N, C-alpha and C positions, 0 to 999 in steps of 0.2 A: 918368321920369314915368309914372304909371299911367293906363291907359285907363279911361274912365268905365264901360264895359261890364263890366270885370272887377270893379269894386267893388260893383256891384249886379247880381249874377247870378241873383237870385231870380226865377223865372218866375211868371206869374200862377197862383194856386192852390197854390203851395208852402206858404204860411202856413196855409191851410186844412188841408192834408194833415198838417202838423206838429201843428197844434192838435187835429185829429181823432185822431192817434196818442196824444197826451197824454191826451185824454179817454177814449179806449179803454183805455189802460193803467190809469187811475184806476178805471174800471169793472171791469177784470179783477181788480185788487187787492180791490175791494169784494166781488166775487163770491167770491173765495177766502176772504175773511174771513167772509162770510155762510154759506158751505157748511161751513167748518171745524167749527163746533159740532155739526153733524149727524154728521160723521164721527168726532168725538171723544166724542160722547155727552154733551155739556154742554148748558146752556140756550141756546136760540137767541137771536140778536140781535133788536132791535126791528124793526118793519116797515119803517121808513125805510131800513134797510140794504138791503133788497130793492130799494127804489127807486134807491139808488145803483148797484146792479148793472146797472140799465138804461142806465147811461152807456156801457157797451160798445157798444150799438146806436147810441146818439147819436154816439159817436166815429166809428163806422163810416160813418154817414151824412155827417158833416162831412168826413171824408177823401174819401168818394165825390164830394161836391160839389166839392172841390178838384181831383180828377182830371178831372171834367167841365169845370171852368173852364180847366184847363191844356190839355185837348184843344181846346176852343173857341178859345183864344188861338193854339194851333198852327195851326189851320185858317185863322184870320184872317191870320196871318203868311204862310202858303203862298199864300193868294189875293193878298195884296199883292205877293208876290215874282213872281207870274205876270204882273202888269200891267206 
């Protein structure tokens, strides 16, 4: 029989970190696609593609929020263990 703690081992903030990594990756691909025409000498992509490149920063912020949430949860657990 499995222990309940083994089936749900996701810590607080883990989902935010994973979502931030996915958003960052999408932004990185959009950045590569946006920069490629400049390197290849072809016509540049429309302006909205530059907006999609900003997803790298958004993903970084989401992942950072997940890290902060994980740290806060760890501190709460440490305080609870002291009592």
